[in-house]
N, C-alpha and C positions, 0 to 999 in steps of 0.2 A: 791678564791681570790676576786672574781667581788661582792660577796656579801657585802667584806668589804669596796668598795666604796662610798665615799660619793655623787660623781659627776664622769662627763667624759668631757673629753675637747670637746669644740665647734669647734674647727676648727684653722685656721691660719699657716700661711707657717712655722710657729717654732714654732705649738704647744702652749699648755698651759698645765702648768703643774697643775695636782690638787694633793693635798695633800691627803693622805689615812691614816684611824684609825689608830695610831700606839699607840704600846706600849709604857711604859717606856724604854724598851730595845732599840727601832726601833730608828734611825738617817734615817733622811729625805738626801737625795746626791742632788743637782742640777741637773736635765737632763736637756738639752738644747735643744733638736732636736734629732728626729729621721725620718730616709724617707728612701723609696725602695731606690736600686742602681741597682738594675737589679727586675722580678718577680720574683727571688728566696732571694735574699739577702737583709739584712736591715744595717743599718749605725745608730747608735746611740752612740750620744755626753754628754758624761757627766763633770761634773765639778770636780777636785781634784783628787785624786787619788785611788776609792775605787776599790773593787771586789765584783759583781755584778754576782746573777745570774738572767736572763731574763726568762718571758715567752711573749707568744702571744696568744691575742684574735681575732676572727674577727668576729664581729657582734656577740657578748658575748660567742663566742665558743671558748675552748681551740685548739690551734694549736701547732703540736710538732715543735721546733726550735733547732739548732742545735748554740753552741755558737762557734765560728770560730778562732776569731783572737781578740786579742787587743794590741793598741798600743797605744801610746801619742803621741798628736800633741798640743805642747805647753804646755798651763794648763788645757788642754781637754784631757779624756782618750777613745777613739775612742773603741767602740764594734762592731764586723761586724758580725754579724747574719745570718744562711742559713735557710730560709723554706723550709720545705721539699717538699711540692707542691707548684705549680705557684699560687701567688695571682690572686685574681680576681679585679681591681680595682674601681668596684661600691660598693665595700665591706667596711667596717669602719675596720681599724686595729688598735690595741691598745699593747703597751710595757708595762711589769708590772714588775718593779724591786725597791729596797731597799725603801720602801716606796713610791713610785713614778708611776703614768701611765702618760704617753703621746701619743698622734695619731701619727702614723705613715703615713707619707705625702708621695706625688709620685713628688715632684718638679721637682727633675731632670731624674725622670724614664721617663717623658712626650717628650724626647729629645733625648731616645735613638733609637737603629735602633729595636730593641726589639718591643720597643713601634708602630713603625712606621709598623712594620711585621703584627701582631697582630691585629691594630686596623684604618688600611688603610680601609677605607670607601668609596664605589662606587657609591653607590645607591643614591635615589635622596633625595635632602632635599631643606628645605624650605615650600610652600603651595602651593597645585596644586587642581583642581576639579576633579575629575573620578568618574564618575560613578554614579551621582547625590551623592555626598558626597564631604566633604571637607578632604583631608591631611597632615598632619603634620608631618615632620620630622626634626630635629635636632640631631647634634654628638656631643658627650661630654661621651667619656669613664671614666672622672673619677666621675660620676655624680650619688650620692647613689639615686635621685630619681629625677623626672622632672615631674612639672604639667604644662599645659595648662592654661593658665589664661586668661578668655575671657572677657571683659569689652563691654557694649556699647557705644555709640558714645559721651555720657557726661561723659565717666569714670566711671562709676556705675559697680561695680561686677553681673556680670551673672551668671557666674560659674568656678570652676575649673577640670582639667579632667586631670586625671594619666595618662602619656605615659608609653608605653608598648615597656622595653629594647631589643632591637632587637642585632644582630651578631655586631661586629667590633665597639660597642658602642653607635650605633646609636639609638635612640628612637621615637616611633612613636604614631600617633593619627589620627582616624578617627571620623570627626563627620559630624552631617547632614547640609543641605546645610540652613537652618532656622539661620545659623549665620553668611550669608553673608552680608559683609561690618562689620561687628561688629570688636572689638578692642583687640588686643590679645599680651601678653607677658609669655615669660616661667621662671617658677618659679623653679629655679634648687638648688639642694642641692648639696655642693661638701665638702670637709674638709674644706675648706675659710668660710663656713657656707650657709646659704638660703638668696638667693636672686632674684629678678624679673629682667631678662634682656628681652631685645628686639632680635629678633630672626636677625642674622646677614644673612640672605638669604632673610630677608622681602622687596618685590619689592615695596609693598606700605606701606608707611608709615605716621603715624601723623605726627600734627604739633608739630615742633622740634624735632623729631624722637621719638616721649618718647613711640610710640606702634608700633607694626604690623598692617594689617588692612589684614583682612581673604578677599582675593580677588586672583582670577588666572589671574594675569595683562596679560599674554599670550594671554589667551582664550578671555579676556574683549577686548583686541588689534583688534582682528579679527572680534569681533562684530564693533567696532566703525570703522576698513578702512577694510570694507571686499575688498578693491583692493587697494591694497597698490602701490604707486608710484614706479616705478624700479629704480634702484640707475644710475645715471647720469652716461654717457659713459666714459669710462675712459681706457687706454689701457695699458700703462706703467708708472714706477713712476715716470721717468726723464720729465714727462707731468705734473705733477702735479704743483701748484703755492697754496702754504698752507698761509691763512692769518690767524693769532692769534688776538682771541677778546675776552674780558669778557662780559658777557651778560648783566650786571649791564652800564657797561661802556658805551657801543657801541648807547644806547638809551637815558642816564636818564639826559642829559642837556637838557634844552628848546632850542637850537640850531637843534636837532636832529628835531626836530617837530614831535614826535611820539604821539600815543594814549596811548602807553604801554611804560611809559618810564620803562626801566629798568627792562623788564620782557622777557620770553620766548616768547610771542606775539609780541612784537616788534620787534625781529629777522629779521620777515619776512613781516611786514606789510610793502605794496607798496603805493609807491606816495608821500612820504615824501617829504619833502624840506625845505631847512635850512631858514634863514631868507631874504637872499638874493635869493631867490627861485632855488638854485642849490640841485640836487637830496641829498637823504641822505640814510641812512640805506641800506636795500637789492638792491635797484635797483643803488646806488651807488658801491656796490659789482659788481654786473653783468655787469657794465658799465667800474669797473676796471680789471677785466676780471681773477679772481680768479676762480680755482677750487676745494677747498677745503677750510671750514670753520672752525679751531678749536677754540673751544669753552672752558675757564677755568674752574676749575671743577664744574662739577652738582652732581657729589657725595653729600649724606646728608653730610653739615659740619656744626657744633654745635657754632660757635661763631657768627655769625650772628641769632640773633630772628625773627622767620617767621614771625609774624604779624608785628614786628615793622620795619623789613627791616634794622635794625642796630643792632650793628655797621657795618660800612663798612668791609666787608673782601673778600680777594679771592676766598678762599675755598679750602687751603693747609691744611684745618685740619679736615679732614674727620671722622665719627664715625660709618657709614653706608655706604655700597658700593653699595648696588642693590637699597638703596631710594635713590630718587632723592631730590635735594633742591627745598624748598619750598619758599624761599623769592623770587624768581626769576617768581613763579605763581601768577598767579589774586588773587587766593584765597589760605586759609591756608587748605583747605579741602582735604584729601588727595588725593582722583581719579583726581584732579583738576590739578594738578603736571604733572601727570602722563601724562595726556589727552594733556596740551598744552606742554609738550616737545614733544609727540609723532608730533604731528600737526608741531610745529617748523620745525622738520627733513622732513616729507614730503612736507612742503612747499619750502623748500629749493632745497629739489629735483627733485619737479617739474618746479623748477627754475634754473636746472642745476646744482647746487651747493652739492657738497657730506660732509658730516661732522664728525670732527675729536671730539671723546671724549677724555678729561684728564685724565690719568688713576694716581689716587694718590692714591697707594696699600702698598706703602714703609714705612708707619707708622698710626697710629691714633694719633688723639688729645692727649685723656689721656688713657694710657692703664689698668689703674685701673679701668678705668670705662667702658671700651672697653667690649660689649659681649662676643666675643674672649678672654680675660682674664679672665671673670667671667665663660665661661662654660670650659674651659681647662685652667686651668692656668699655666701660662709656657711653654705652649705648640708653640704658634702662633708667639713668637716674639723670637727674636734672642738675645743668651748670649755672653759674653765673658768666657775666660777658669776659670776666678776668679770669676764667679758667676753674676756678675754685666751686667746689660742690652746693647747692643751695642748699639751707637749711631753716628753710620756713617749718620744719617739724618739730626743730629743736633736738633732734637726736644726729644730728651730724649729715643725714642723706634725706631728698626728697625723690621720691617716683615720678616718671616723666610722664605723665599720662598722654600727653598731645601728642609724642610719639607713636605709631600705629601698632608696634607688636606691642608696647607697655601695655595701652589700651585695649589691644585684644587679649591680653593675658585676663585684666581685670573682669572683661566681660566674659572670657569664658570660665572663669572661676565663678562667677556669681550664678552664669546660666546653668553650668556644673550641679552645685548647691542646690538651684531651685528645682532641676529637673532629678536629678539623682537621691537626693534628703529632702525633696518637697518642702524645702524653705519656702517661708511664707512674706518676708521681711526682710529687709537689708540697710542697715544701720551703718552710716560710712565716717567712720572716726578720721578726725582733720580733713573732711571733707573739701573744704576750701584750697586744699594742694593741688588737687585735682582741677581739670578743665572741666567748662562748660558742656563741651561737644563730647566727652566721655561721659558726663553723667547723664546726657538726654540717647546716648548711646545705648547707655545701661537699660532707660527707662523702658525704650522701645525692643530691646532684646528679652526684657524680663514682660512685656505686654505679652511679646508673642507666645509665651508660655500659660500666664497668666495674667489677666490684667488687676487681680485685687492684691497683686503681690507690694506690698506699702516698701518705696523707697525714701529713705531721709538721712538726716546726717549731720555734723557740725561744719555751718557754712562759715565759717571764722574768715577774716580777713588777714591771711597769713604771707610771712616775708619772704615767699618763694619768689623765681625766677621766672615768674610766670606774668605777662601783662595784667593788669587790674582788670580789663575788659572780657580776659578770658576765665579767671577764677569762679570755681564754681562755690559761692561763697551768699552768705543772707542779700546783699544787698543786691544780686542778680536774679533774686529767686523768679521775678517775671521771667527771665530766660531760659528756666528749665519746670515745665509745667511738670504738675504731680509729682513734684521731688517736694518734699517737707524740709525743713529747718529745725533744729534747736533753737526756741526764742529765748537767748541770753539777756537779750534789752528787761523783757516780761519777770523774767529768774531774778534779776537784781533789783530790778524795781520790788517786788515784793519783799525781798528778805534782805536786801545790802548788797554791794559789789563783791563779788567774788573775790576780789584783787585786794582787798581791804579787810583787815579780820573785823576790824571795827566800824564799818560804816554800817549805817542801819537802812532797813528798808521799810515801805507803805506800813507794813503790819505791826513794824516795831516803833510807829510814831513820827516816821521822815513822809510828811504832808508834801514836799516839793518830786514826790515821786507818782504822786496820785495820776496825773496825767500817762504815765507809762503805763500803770496799769490800768487804766481805763481804756489803753488801747489794744491791753494783750485779752483784757476780757471781750473784746469786738474782734476777737482773732486775728488780731494786728490788720484789720481790712480799714479803707478810708471812709469814713461817715462824714459828711460834711457839717462842719460848727461843732462836731463832738470829739472825733479821735481822726488824726493825721494818717494813719495805713502802714506796716510797713509790707503786707504781703499781696497779691492781688487777690489770693482767695483764705478764706480758713483754716483749711486745709493742709497748708503750708506750714502753719505752727505746729511744733510740737511744745507743747505749754508744761514745766517743770520748773520744780523748787529746789530739786535737788537729783544729782545722778552718781555715778562712782566715784568722780572729780570731785578734787575742793575738799571741804567740811560737808559733811551731814545739814542738814537746816538744824537739827535741833544744837547741835556744836556751834553754828555761825549765830545761832539765835543766841546763844549763851555768852560766848565770846564780845558781841556790841551788847547786849544788856546783861552787863553784869549785876545791876540792881535788880532785874526780874527774879521773882521766887521760882518754884518748879511748877506751881499752877498757872503763872502767866506766861511762862515757857511753852507749856501746853497748847495754852489758848492762842496764843501769837501763831503757833506751829498749824495747829487744827486750821486755823483761818487763812492762813497762807496758801495751804492744800486744798482746801473748800475754792478760796478764787481761782487756783489755778485747773481743779478738776472741772469745774463749771463752765469757764470758759472756752470759747468757741475755739476749735479748735483741735487738734489730737492730743489728750492726757496722757502723761507719762510718771508713771512712780519707781522712784529706786528703790528697791527691797529693803523695808522697815524702816521706812519714814514713815510710815502709817502708825507707829510703835515708837516715834522719838529715840531711832536709832541715834549713837551714838559709835566714834572712833575716839573717843577720849580725846578729844583734841586734834587729832592728827590728818593732817590736810590734805595729803598726797601717801593713800596706804597702800601705795600700789605693790611694794614690796614689805609691808609691815604682817606681822606677825598673826597667827588664826585670832589672839585674844582679841587685836583690834579689830580684823575685818571679817569675823563670825557674824552670822545671822543666831541672835542670842534669843532664842524662843522663850526664855522666861520674863525676860524685859518685856517679850510681846506678851505674856499672860498678865503682867503689872500693870498694862493697859489696854488690857481688852475693851474697855467702852471707847477708848479713842477707835480703834479695830474698827469695832462696831457702826462708830458714828461715820466711819468713811467709809467703810460697807453700804451704810445707806446710801451716803452721796452719790458711790458709784452708781446705785440700782436705781436710784432717782434718773441721774442722769440717762441711763437704759430707758427707762419707762417713758420718758417725756422728750419728744423729736425737737423742739426748741433748743434744746442746751445742744444738739448737735447738727446744727446747721452746717450744710457743706457747701455753700456760695454767700459770695459776699451780697448779693442784691440781696438775699433772704435775710442778710442782717441788718442790712438798711433800713427791710420793710418792718423787722418785728422788733429790732431791738433798739431801746431808747435811756438814754440816762436820764436822770432824775436830780436836778442840784437840791441838796440836803443843805449840807455843814462842812467844815473842812473837817479831813478824818475820815467822812463818812461818803462812802459810794453806793448811791442807789440804782437800779434799771428797771426795766419793763420788759419781759419777753412775750411777746406774740404767742398765738397757735399758729403750728403749720397746719392742722389740717381744722377743718369745723368740727369735728366731730371727738377732738382731743377732751382730754379728761379737766386737761388747764389750757382754759381758755387764755388766763392771763395771769401772768406768774410776775411776782416782785421778790427782786433780789437785794437785799442790804446786809451791808459790809459794816460793820462798824469799829474801827482801827482804836476809838479812844479810850479813854478810862472812864466813860460817863454813859448811862441807862439814856437810851434814845425814845422818843415817843413818835409814833409817823401815824397821822389819821389817813384812814384810806376813804374811799369815793362810797362805799355802802358796806352795809355790816353782812353783808355774803361771805366775805373771805374767810378761807381755812389757812392756818399757819402749820405747816410740816416741819418746817427748821428753825431752832431758836437755843439757843446758847448751848447746852452741854449734848441736845438733843436730836435726832435727827427720823424721822420716820416716814415711810412711802404712805403711811394713815394719814390724818390730822392731828397732830399732836392739840389743836384748840379747833372749834368749829364756830362760825359764824361770828367774827369779831370786825370793828368797824376800826380798831383800834391796833397796833401790833409794837409791843417793846421789843425794843434792839438791845441787847445785854453788851456789857464791854467785852472787847476785844474777840467778836463772834461775829455769825450769820444770822440772819432771819430771812426766810421765804417763805412767803403767803399766795396764797392761789386765789384763781376762782371759776 
């Protein structure tokens, strides 16, 4: 039969039907598709109503098969064939019948449990140096052949090296050290054809991620930094104050006074000043009093050209996860980005600030072009029952974290950054796309490195093809110990719905949201007859009013309260921020919210120009009094443990709400220790336009926060009444 063929299919997920040399009596039947349903069964789809005898070849050798069943599905006849011996996916299988041949593809087979059991690989992947040689390892059970293609730094071909297939579908190669810092790609042949791909485990990449670089980054890092700076001291999650910034935004504006605008190096530059002489950059962050700096994605992302640094993009469009973004480096040279990012982390640690890595592993920019899809088509991404791609991310693809090798890729990437770059926290973009087991495995793997590493993310309930009970969403927080969630309910209760420009929050006068605000203040844990609770512990709650997504707090308030003047907008913003920062849990600030950052009303500025996204340090100078106020709030929080309770039972014991009047929330905090300076703390938030008078139970109370003022030393001493100004916070202690 093989000798009578003119040619063979080159591949494609639907196969290419190739004509057979036919006699006058033969009639070609349209064969639509042939695919493996399991390692011993094949489904063949044929148009019409033919009766066909099939035969099967593996790499040109005939195999025995048994035709088990034939049935109709609409206009198709479906043949289900049984292979007597289990198939090996690195081989080429073709079925022949009725004058046609077609390649059998493993589209759905790679998503079966049998595939997982047979090909789950736990050996080393990527490139590493060992015993005077470089080792390469890549996983592709469906590959017929993989070549490692080596180039010089001018993209000239130096050689092709065939990789050896090992167990569980991994391919390995060992080359001498004289290829150090050369570039490489894998030429992989699957049923889709032959193409060159970048190693998904490449930890050093060339300009615009076009090649991997042959270097052992971990070994190189020990040469560059023989004595690493220790992680800054950090005791418990509720001690954290997270500050989110984009590397480009933070220093790109002339008002930042940076010598490295928009670059890794600019994040740690000292001595920078605004035009009016006030500290900017790292000096500003240190003065503000944050503990963690969360940087928007530094995974390699494709939409910004690394040479021109344009167009602007936040970077939520990753293509390679181990490689770093070169648009923030001083040069596109591969190792420059590695060194400058590592130096940035070192300098931040030296300054006492921990670093959060923004994990964007829920999707890739373009699935068809991703290395994962080209190495193992159909495996790394999630599919609906009907075979269409799952799109809970809204960008056309969801990664399938529930599959062993995708889960392993996530864990390998995070532990690599935690170990090699000493990253201190991981924030998961669209965490609800991932599954609970993966997130718990991530937590355990990071605990083995350093249990003080924070893990938190966006636990939204997204329409991904994963059962609800498996989704890593906020409703399932109790199943993911020590993983925190962005508290969107608290956020929207304070400022109004993110999804409605004109919806007002509690600080803008919507009293219906008071219950949700109380819940957030209590760390979203249950207190009998006071809060309904959302999380088992307060440290599961990331408390915020603004992030890089959606409108800034100032822009949102301006839209929802068009009648408010600038002073009222300032007071509402200050009140919302104060409530979030003093709430039990983990406080989170978006860069610039503390000085009324505006994006000129642009809601989604992911690709807006610098004029919209920049940190405007002159606006900071215009609102120094608000910055000083927020800085003092953070200082008070740091000084007094009652604002940093880390157990639900502590909150139930020490936090008690006091009923005053609608639009006003008051509560008292007890001291954590008998020797605390503040044994009792009364906090009153007034969202009304009226002055409130509150009588106290004795005359030994001191006032630390009132109206526009906040101080660690008393503003007023020995009072038995306090005045709570409109749209403001008052704190009294004794």
